[in-house]
C-alpha positions in Angstrom: -2.1 9.0 -1.8 -0.6 8.0 -5.0 -2.7 7.9 -8.2 -3.6 4.3 -9.2 -2.8 3.2 -12.8 -5.9 0.9 -13.0 -9.3 1.5 -11.6 -11.2 -1.0 -9.4 -13.3 -2.1 -12.5 -10.2 -2.6 -14.6 -8.5 -4.6 -11.8 -11.7 -6.7 -11.5 -11.8 -7.4 -15.1 -8.1 -8.4 -15.3 -8.6 -10.9 -12.4 -11.8 -12.2 -14.2 -9.6 -12.8 -17.2 -7.2 -14.8 -15.1 -10.0 -16.9 -13.6 -11.4 -17.7 -17.1 -8.1 -19.3 -18.0 -5.9 -16.6 -19.3 -2.3 -17.2 -17.9 -0.6 -14.7 -15.8 2.4 -14.5 -18.1 -0.2 -13.3 -20.9 -1.8 -10.8 -18.4 1.7 -9.4 -17.6 2.5 -8.8 -21.2 -1.0 -7.5 -22.2 -1.3 -4.9 -19.3 2.4 -4.2 -18.5 2.1 -5.1 -14.8 4.3 -7.4 -12.7 3.6 -10.8 -11.5 3.7 -9.6 -7.9 1.0 -7.0 -8.7 -1.5 -9.7 -10.0 -0.8 -11.7 -6.8 -1.4 -8.6 -4.6 -4.6 -7.8 -6.4 -5.8 -11.4 -6.1 -5.0 -11.4 -2.3 -6.9 -8.1 -1.9 -9.7 -8.4 -4.3 -10.0 -12.1 -5.1 -13.5 -13.5 -4.7 -15.2 -10.1 -4.5 -17.6 -8.6 -6.9 -17.1 -4.9 -8.2 -19.7 -3.5 -5.8 -17.7 -5.0 -2.7 -14.5 -3.6 -4.2 -16.0 -0.1 -4.5 -17.4 -0.2 -1.0 -14.0 -1.2 0.4 -12.3 1.7 -1.4 -15.1 4.1 -0.2 -14.5 3.0 3.4 -10.7 3.5 3.0 -11.3 7.0 1.6 -13.6 7.7 4.6 -11.0 6.4 7.0 -8.3 8.6 5.5 -10.5 11.7 5.9 -11.4 10.9 9.4 -7.8 10.4 10.4 -6.9 13.9 8.9 -9.8 15.4 10.8 -8.6 13.9 14.0 -5.1 15.0 13.5 -6.3 18.6 12.8 -8.5 18.6 15.8 -5.7 17.3 18.0 -3.3 20.1 16.9 -6.0 22.8 17.5 -6.4 21.3 21.0 -2.7 21.3 21.7 -2.6 25.0 20.5 -5.4 26.1 22.6 -4.0 24.4 25.7 -0.8 26.3 25.0 -2.6 29.6 25.0 -4.4 28.8 28.2 -1.1 28.0 29.8 0.3 31.2 28.7 -2.6 33.3 29.9 -2.3 32.0 33.4 
């Protein structure tokens, strides 16, 4: 996973600035981000508070960990089945 430039708290604060009346063009200049980035953040994090944002990211991390665990176990299972086939 790529390293993010802004943390959830920073994204939340940027979106709060936009909601309080700061224009998107000013945010683009101030933070060096694209207009598409702001719209993506707004669609993903809009209307959430910081605790909800953190919880979503924790769940995404746990989901990634479980997917890797499943893939490792599946590979082990395939290898063990192959060894059993050879022994017969």
